[in-house]
HTML snippet that shows the backbone in 3Dmol.js (N, CA, C, O; Angstrom):
<script src="https://3Dmol.org/build/3Dmol-min.js"></script>
<div id="view" style="width:600px;height:400px;position:relative"></div>
<script>
const pdb = `
ATOM      1  N   MET A   1      10.684 -28.919  -3.974  1.00  0.00           N
ATOM      2  CA  MET A   1      10.046 -28.166  -2.876  1.00  0.00           C
ATOM      3  C   MET A   1      10.615 -26.755  -2.759  1.00  0.00           C
ATOM      4  O   MET A   1       9.888 -25.789  -2.527  1.00  0.00           O
ATOM      5  N   LYS A   2      11.957 -26.660  -2.928  1.00  0.00           N
ATOM      6  CA  LYS A   2      12.520 -25.325  -2.808  1.00  0.00           C
ATOM      7  C   LYS A   2      11.964 -24.363  -3.843  1.00  0.00           C
ATOM      8  O   LYS A   2      11.758 -23.182  -3.561  1.00  0.00           O
ATOM      9  N   GLU A   3      11.720 -24.883  -5.061  1.00  0.00           N
ATOM     10  CA  GLU A   3      11.186 -24.005  -6.093  1.00  0.00           C
ATOM     11  C   GLU A   3       9.796 -23.514  -5.697  1.00  0.00           C
ATOM     12  O   GLU A   3       9.463 -22.351  -5.923  1.00  0.00           O
ATOM     13  N   GLY A   4       8.986 -24.388  -5.110  1.00  0.00           N
ATOM     14  CA  GLY A   4       7.681 -23.962  -4.628  1.00  0.00           C
ATOM     15  C   GLY A   4       7.779 -22.934  -3.553  1.00  0.00           C
ATOM     16  O   GLY A   4       6.981 -21.999  -3.501  1.00  0.00           O
ATOM     17  N   GLU A   5       8.786 -23.101  -2.661  1.00  0.00           N
ATOM     18  CA  GLU A   5       8.981 -22.126  -1.617  1.00  0.00           C
ATOM     19  C   GLU A   5       9.365 -20.780  -2.206  1.00  0.00           C
ATOM     20  O   GLU A   5       8.912 -19.737  -1.735  1.00  0.00           O
ATOM     21  N   THR A   6      10.207 -20.805  -3.241  1.00  0.00           N
ATOM     22  CA  THR A   6      10.607 -19.573  -3.896  1.00  0.00           C
ATOM     23  C   THR A   6       9.360 -18.861  -4.466  1.00  0.00           C
ATOM     24  O   THR A   6       9.215 -17.647  -4.330  1.00  0.00           O
ATOM     25  N   GLU A   7       8.490 -19.618  -5.088  1.00  0.00           N
ATOM     26  CA  GLU A   7       7.285 -19.019  -5.658  1.00  0.00           C
ATOM     27  C   GLU A   7       6.441 -18.374  -4.561  1.00  0.00           C
ATOM     28  O   GLU A   7       5.904 -17.280  -4.734  1.00  0.00           O
ATOM     29  N   ARG A   8       6.334 -19.080  -3.416  1.00  0.00           N
ATOM     30  CA  ARG A   8       5.581 -18.529  -2.303  1.00  0.00           C
ATOM     31  C   ARG A   8       6.217 -17.223  -1.834  1.00  0.00           C
ATOM     32  O   ARG A   8       5.515 -16.249  -1.564  1.00  0.00           O
ATOM     33  N   ASN A   9       7.533 -17.203  -1.738  1.00  0.00           N
ATOM     34  CA  ASN A   9       8.212 -15.974  -1.312  1.00  0.00           C
ATOM     35  C   ASN A   9       7.968 -14.849  -2.303  1.00  0.00           C
ATOM     36  O   ASN A   9       7.784 -13.699  -1.903  1.00  0.00           O
ATOM     37  N   GLU A  10       7.966 -15.169  -3.591  1.00  0.00           N
ATOM     38  CA  GLU A  10       7.695 -14.117  -4.562  1.00  0.00           C
ATOM     39  C   GLU A  10       6.272 -13.614  -4.431  1.00  0.00           C
ATOM     40  O   GLU A  10       6.014 -12.432  -4.659  1.00  0.00           O
ATOM     41  N   THR A  11       5.336 -14.491  -4.066  1.00  0.00           N
ATOM     42  CA  THR A  11       3.971 -14.060  -3.864  1.00  0.00           C
ATOM     43  C   THR A  11       3.913 -13.131  -2.666  1.00  0.00           C
ATOM     44  O   THR A  11       3.255 -12.091  -2.700  1.00  0.00           O
ATOM     45  N   LYS A  12       4.612 -13.519  -1.605  1.00  0.00           N
ATOM     46  CA  LYS A  12       4.653 -12.627  -0.406  1.00  0.00           C
ATOM     47  C   LYS A  12       5.220 -11.280  -0.798  1.00  0.00           C
ATOM     48  O   LYS A  12       4.734 -10.239  -0.354  1.00  0.00           O
ATOM     49  N   GLU A  13       6.256 -11.299  -1.637  1.00  0.00           N
ATOM     50  CA  GLU A  13       6.841 -10.024  -2.090  1.00  0.00           C
ATOM     51  C   GLU A  13       5.809  -9.183  -2.797  1.00  0.00           C
ATOM     52  O   GLU A  13       5.732  -7.973  -2.582  1.00  0.00           O
ATOM     53  N   GLY A  14       4.992  -9.832  -3.664  1.00  0.00           N
ATOM     54  CA  GLY A  14       3.924  -9.120  -4.357  1.00  0.00           C
ATOM     55  C   GLY A  14       2.917  -8.567  -3.395  1.00  0.00           C
ATOM     56  O   GLY A  14       2.421  -7.455  -3.575  1.00  0.00           O
ATOM     57  N   GLU A  15       2.601  -9.348  -2.353  1.00  0.00           N
ATOM     58  CA  GLU A  15       1.647  -8.886  -1.352  1.00  0.00           C
ATOM     59  C   GLU A  15       2.191  -7.670  -0.631  1.00  0.00           C
ATOM     60  O   GLU A  15       1.456  -6.726  -0.338  1.00  0.00           O
ATOM     61  N   THR A  16       3.483  -7.698  -0.348  1.00  0.00           N
ATOM     62  CA  THR A  16       4.133  -6.558   0.323  1.00  0.00           C
ATOM     63  C   THR A  16       4.007  -5.305  -0.544  1.00  0.00           C
ATOM     64  O   THR A  16       3.706  -4.218  -0.050  1.00  0.00           O
ATOM     65  N   GLU A  17       4.244  -5.483  -1.857  1.00  0.00           N
ATOM     66  CA  GLU A  17       4.140  -4.347  -2.775  1.00  0.00           C
ATOM     67  C   GLU A  17       2.716  -3.829  -2.792  1.00  0.00           C
ATOM     68  O   GLU A  17       2.506  -2.616  -2.807  1.00  0.00           O
ATOM     69  N   ARG A  18       1.731  -4.718  -2.790  1.00  0.00           N
ATOM     70  CA  ARG A  18       0.309  -4.295  -2.755  1.00  0.00           C
ATOM     71  C   ARG A  18       0.040  -3.511  -1.484  1.00  0.00           C
ATOM     72  O   ARG A  18      -0.622  -2.474  -1.523  1.00  0.00           O
ATOM     73  N   ASN A  19       0.548  -4.000  -0.347  1.00  0.00           N
ATOM     74  CA  ASN A  19       0.337  -3.316   0.910  1.00  0.00           C
ATOM     75  C   ASN A  19       0.941  -1.938   0.895  1.00  0.00           C
ATOM     76  O   ASN A  19       0.354  -0.994   1.424  1.00  0.00           O
ATOM     77  N   GLU A  20       2.141  -1.806   0.278  1.00  0.00           N
ATOM     78  CA  GLU A  20       2.780  -0.497   0.214  1.00  0.00           C
ATOM     79  C   GLU A  20       1.953   0.435  -0.699  1.00  0.00           C
ATOM     80  O   GLU A  20       1.877   1.638  -0.448  1.00  0.00           O
ATOM     81  N   THR A  21       1.351  -0.112  -1.734  1.00  0.00           N
ATOM     82  CA  THR A  21       0.485   0.695  -2.573  1.00  0.00           C
ATOM     83  C   THR A  21      -0.740   1.194  -1.816  1.00  0.00           C
ATOM     84  O   THR A  21      -1.140   2.351  -1.943  1.00  0.00           O
ATOM     85  N   LYS A  22      -1.328   0.293  -1.021  1.00  0.00           N
ATOM     86  CA  LYS A  22      -2.488   0.687  -0.184  1.00  0.00           C
ATOM     87  C   LYS A  22      -2.052   1.770   0.780  1.00  0.00           C
ATOM     88  O   LYS A  22      -2.788   2.729   1.012  1.00  0.00           O
ATOM     89  N   GLU A  23      -0.842   1.625   1.353  1.00  0.00           N
ATOM     90  CA  GLU A  23      -0.314   2.622   2.293  1.00  0.00           C
ATOM     91  C   GLU A  23      -0.208   3.988   1.589  1.00  0.00           C
ATOM     92  O   GLU A  23      -0.557   5.021   2.160  1.00  0.00           O
ATOM     93  N   GLY A  24       0.282   3.969   0.339  1.00  0.00           N
ATOM     94  CA  GLY A  24       0.402   5.211  -0.427  1.00  0.00           C
ATOM     95  C   GLY A  24      -0.991   5.834  -0.668  1.00  0.00           C
ATOM     96  O   GLY A  24      -1.172   7.046  -0.554  1.00  0.00           O
ATOM     97  N   GLU A  25      -1.957   4.976  -1.000  1.00  0.00           N
ATOM     98  CA  GLU A  25      -3.327   5.472  -1.248  1.00  0.00           C
ATOM     99  C   GLU A  25      -3.884   6.083   0.034  1.00  0.00           C
ATOM    100  O   GLU A  25      -4.539   7.125   0.004  1.00  0.00           O
ATOM    101  N   ARG A  26      -3.617   5.426   1.156  1.00  0.00           N
ATOM    102  CA  ARG A  26      -4.111   5.946   2.413  1.00  0.00           C
ATOM    103  C   ARG A  26      -3.504   7.325   2.705  1.00  0.00           C
ATOM    104  O   ARG A  26      -4.190   8.235   3.170  1.00  0.00           O
ATOM    105  N   ARG A  27      -2.219   7.456   2.426  1.00  0.00           N
ATOM    106  CA  ARG A  27      -1.563   8.770   2.674  1.00  0.00           C
ATOM    107  C   ARG A  27      -2.167   9.837   1.735  1.00  0.00           C
ATOM    108  O   ARG A  27      -2.370  10.978   2.149  1.00  0.00           O
ATOM    109  N   ARG A  28      -2.452   9.467   0.476  1.00  0.00           N
ATOM    110  CA  ARG A  28      -3.084  10.432  -0.444  1.00  0.00           C
ATOM    111  C   ARG A  28      -4.425  10.829   0.094  1.00  0.00           C
ATOM    112  O   ARG A  28      -4.790  12.004   0.049  1.00  0.00           O
ATOM    113  N   ASN A  29      -5.175   9.866   0.609  1.00  0.00           N
ATOM    114  CA  ASN A  29      -6.508  10.183   1.145  1.00  0.00           C
ATOM    115  C   ASN A  29      -6.381  11.103   2.337  1.00  0.00           C
ATOM    116  O   ASN A  29      -7.194  12.014   2.497  1.00  0.00           O
ATOM    117  N   GLU A  30      -5.385  10.890   3.176  1.00  0.00           N
ATOM    118  CA  GLU A  30      -5.177  11.739   4.343  1.00  0.00           C
ATOM    119  C   GLU A  30      -4.810  13.146   3.892  1.00  0.00           C
ATOM    120  O   GLU A  30      -5.220  14.126   4.514  1.00  0.00           O
ATOM    121  N   MET A  31      -4.025  13.251   2.794  1.00  0.00           N
ATOM    122  CA  MET A  31      -3.661  14.570   2.281  1.00  0.00           C
ATOM    123  C   MET A  31      -4.918  15.280   1.765  1.00  0.00           C
ATOM    124  O   MET A  31      -5.110  16.472   2.003  1.00  0.00           O
ATOM    125  N   LYS A  32      -5.779  14.523   1.047  1.00  0.00           N
ATOM    126  CA  LYS A  32      -7.036  15.102   0.560  1.00  0.00           C
ATOM    127  C   LYS A  32      -7.868  15.584   1.739  1.00  0.00           C
ATOM    128  O   LYS A  32      -8.483  16.649   1.684  1.00  0.00           O
ATOM    129  N   GLU A  33      -7.883  14.784   2.813  1.00  0.00           N
ATOM    130  CA  GLU A  33      -8.638  15.139   4.016  1.00  0.00           C
ATOM    131  C   GLU A  33      -8.105  16.453   4.564  1.00  0.00           C
ATOM    132  O   GLU A  33      -8.880  17.330   4.946  1.00  0.00           O
ATOM    133  N   GLY A  34      -6.795  16.589   4.602  1.00  0.00           N
ATOM    134  CA  GLY A  34      -6.147  17.804   5.108  1.00  0.00           C
ATOM    135  C   GLY A  34      -6.539  19.001   4.243  1.00  0.00           C
ATOM    136  O   GLY A  34      -6.832  20.076   4.766  1.00  0.00           O
ATOM    137  N   VAL A  35      -6.546  18.820   2.929  1.00  0.00           N
ATOM    138  CA  VAL A  35      -6.937  19.896   2.021  1.00  0.00           C
ATOM    139  C   VAL A  35      -8.377  20.319   2.294  1.00  0.00           C
ATOM    140  O   VAL A  35      -8.700  21.507   2.328  1.00  0.00           O
ATOM    141  N   ARG A  36      -9.235  19.312   2.488  1.00  0.00           N
ATOM    142  CA  ARG A  36     -10.644  19.614   2.760  1.00  0.00           C
ATOM    143  C   ARG A  36     -10.776  20.420   4.035  1.00  0.00           C
ATOM    144  O   ARG A  36     -11.550  21.375   4.098  1.00  0.00           O
ATOM    145  N   GLU A  37     -10.025  20.038   5.042  1.00  0.00           N
ATOM    146  CA  GLU A  37     -10.072  20.761   6.331  1.00  0.00           C
ATOM    147  C   GLU A  37      -9.628  22.208   6.144  1.00  0.00           C
ATOM    148  O   GLU A  37     -10.247  23.124   6.687  1.00  0.00           O
ATOM    149  N   ARG A  38      -8.561  22.417   5.380  1.00  0.00           N
ATOM    150  CA  ARG A  38      -8.048  23.780   5.140  1.00  0.00           C
ATOM    151  C   ARG A  38      -9.100  24.585   4.386  1.00  0.00           C
ATOM    152  O   ARG A  38      -9.288  25.767   4.673  1.00  0.00           O
ATOM    153  N   ASN A  39      -9.795  23.964   3.421  1.00  0.00           N
ATOM    154  CA  ASN A  39     -10.784  24.673   2.652  1.00  0.00           C
ATOM    155  C   ASN A  39     -11.973  25.071   3.530  1.00  0.00           C
ATOM    156  O   ASN A  39     -12.586  26.117   3.318  1.00  0.00           O
ATOM    157  N   GLU A  40     -12.293  24.232   4.513  1.00  0.00           N
ATOM    158  CA  GLU A  40     -13.439  24.562   5.390  1.00  0.00           C
ATOM    159  C   GLU A  40     -13.103  25.679   6.358  1.00  0.00           C
ATOM    160  O   GLU A  40     -13.996  26.397   6.807  1.00  0.00           O
ATOM    161  N   THR A  41     -11.837  25.837   6.682  1.00  0.00           N
ATOM    162  CA  THR A  41     -11.437  26.869   7.650  1.00  0.00           C
ATOM    163  C   THR A  41     -11.534  28.263   7.040  1.00  0.00           C
ATOM    164  O   THR A  41     -11.236  29.252   7.710  1.00  0.00           O
TER     165      THR A  41
END
`;
const viewer = $3Dmol.createViewer("view");
viewer.addModel(pdb, "pdb");
viewer.setStyle({}, {cartoon: {color: "spectrum"}});
viewer.zoomTo();
viewer.render();
</script>
């Protein structure tokens, strides 16, 4: 059972990494948005 729990924890770790990647993409999109706003001004 403990080994299965470890695998679940590693999966959660992977999900955390995916979420951090999404967070990074969101920040990049916000930066693009800022560039677009500067270009319009």
